[in-house]
C-alpha positions in Angstrom: 0.0 0.0 0.0 2.8 2.4 0.9 4.6 1.8 -2.4 1.3 2.5 -4.3 0.8 5.8 -2.5 4.5 6.8 -3.0 4.1 5.9 -6.7 1.0 8.0 -7.0 2.6 10.9 -5.2 5.7 10.7 -7.4 3.7 10.3 -10.6 1.5 13.2 -9.8 4.4 15.5 -8.9 6.2 14.5 -12.1 3.1 15.1 -14.3 2.5 18.5 -12.8 6.1 19.5 -13.2 6.1 18.2 -16.8 2.9 20.1 -17.6 4.3 23.3 -16.2 7.5 22.9 -18.3 5.6 22.2 -21.5 3.3 25.1 -20.9 6.3 27.4 -20.3 8.1 26.2 -23.4 4.9 26.5 -25.6 4.4 30.0 -24.3 8.0 30.9 -25.1 7.6 29.6 -28.7 4.2 31.4 -29.1 5.7 34.7 -27.9 8.0 34.7 -31.0 6.0 32.8 -33.6 2.4 34.1 -33.0 2.3 36.6 -30.1 -1.3 37.5 -30.8 -2.2 33.8 -30.0 -0.5 34.0 -26.6 -3.1 33.3 -23.9 -3.3 35.5 -20.8 -3.5 32.5 -18.4 -0.3 30.6 -19.2 1.9 32.0 -16.5 -0.9 31.8 -14.0 -1.5 28.1 -14.7 2.2 27.4 -14.6 2.3 28.9 -11.0 -0.6 26.6 -10.0 1.0 23.5 -11.5 4.4 24.2 -9.8 2.7 25.1 -6.5 0.9 21.8 -6.5 4.1 19.9 -7.5 6.1 21.5 -4.6 3.4 20.8 -2.0 3.1 17.2 -3.1 6.9 16.7 -3.1 7.3 17.9 0.5 6.3 14.6 2.1 8.7 12.8 -0.2 11.5 15.0 1.0 10.6 14.3 4.6 10.3 10.5 4.0 13.7 10.4 2.3 15.3 12.7 4.9 16.3 15.3 2.3 14.8 18.2 4.1 17.0 20.8 5.9 18.4 19.5 9.2 21.3 20.1 11.5 23.2 16.8 11.5 26.7 17.9 12.7 25.6 18.1 16.4 23.2 15.1 16.3 25.7 12.7 14.8 28.0 13.3 17.8 25.3 12.3 20.3 24.9 8.7 21.6 22.6 6.5 19.4 19.8 6.5 22.0 19.8 10.3 22.2 19.9 10.5 18.4 16.8 8.3 18.3 15.0 10.5 20.9 16.0 13.6 19.0 14.6 12.1 15.7 11.4 11.2 17.5 11.1 14.8 18.9 11.7 16.2 15.4 9.0 14.0 13.9 6.5 15.0 16.6 7.3 18.7 16.3 7.0 18.4 12.5 3.7 16.6 12.9 2.3 19.5 15.0 3.6 22.2 12.7 2.4 20.4 9.5 -0.9 19.7 11.1 -1.4 23.4 12.1 -0.5 24.6 8.6 -2.8 21.9 7.0 -5.6 23.2 9.3 -4.9 26.8 8.4 -4.8 25.9 4.8 -8.1 24.2 5.0 -9.6 27.4 6.6 -8.1 29.4 3.6 -9.7 27.0 1.1 -13.0 27.2 3.0 -12.8 31.0 3.0 -12.0 31.1 -0.8 -15.0 28.8 -1.4 -17.3 31.0 0.7 -16.2 34.2 -1.2 -16.3 32.4 -4.6 -12.8 33.8 -5.3 -11.5 33.4 -8.8 -8.4 34.4 -10.7 -8.3 37.6 -12.8 -7.4 35.9 -16.1 -9.9 34.9 -18.8 -10.2 31.3 -17.4 -11.5 32.6 -14.0 -9.8 29.8 -12.2 -11.4 29.0 -8.8 -8.7 29.9 -6.3 -9.8 27.3 -3.7 -8.4 24.7 -6.1 -5.0 26.3 -6.0 -5.1 27.0 -2.3 -6.0 23.3 -1.7 -2.4 22.4 -2.4 -1.4 23.7 1.1 -3.7 21.5 3.2 -3.1 18.5 1.0 0.6 18.9 0.9 0.9 19.5 4.7 -1.5 16.8 5.5 0.7 14.4 3.6 3.7 15.8 5.4 2.0 15.3 8.7 1.1 11.7 7.8 4.7 11.1 6.9 5.9 12.6 10.2 3.4 10.4 12.1 4.5 7.3 10.2 8.2 8.0 11.0 7.4 8.7 14.6 5.7 5.4 14.9 8.6 3.6 13.3 11.1 5.3 15.6 9.0 4.6 18.7 8.6 0.9 17.9 12.2 0.5 17.0 11.5 -0.3 13.3 13.2 2.8 12.0 15.0 2.3 8.7 
């Protein structure tokens, strides 16, 4: 199950980044070949795609321990203390990610209530863009929780 979810997350991130890259390249070509055909929404949609890709990749960075951390001090501590420090870090990350996911949900709910839309011709519903924050941070919180359980039960990889 975990590998399926990781695969979906990785695939979605890759597809979003690829779509953003293709849109950027096509806009660059259009700018020189047929500037009158250039849509007013290309840069906007690129930002939405990249925003979603970044939010979805956050939990992968946490899972693979590629996020920013201070290892120089922690590596000099006894193994038991290192494990306790990793557990504390996971629990702290869980709380922070959970708070941001909750605040993101409130932002999505507020945008839905206002019916907020983008200024371009596509009138994109902004709640769909803002939803990247609660989704990304909920995935991050779930990853921190999973890591905390693995550390607490001694099954840490």
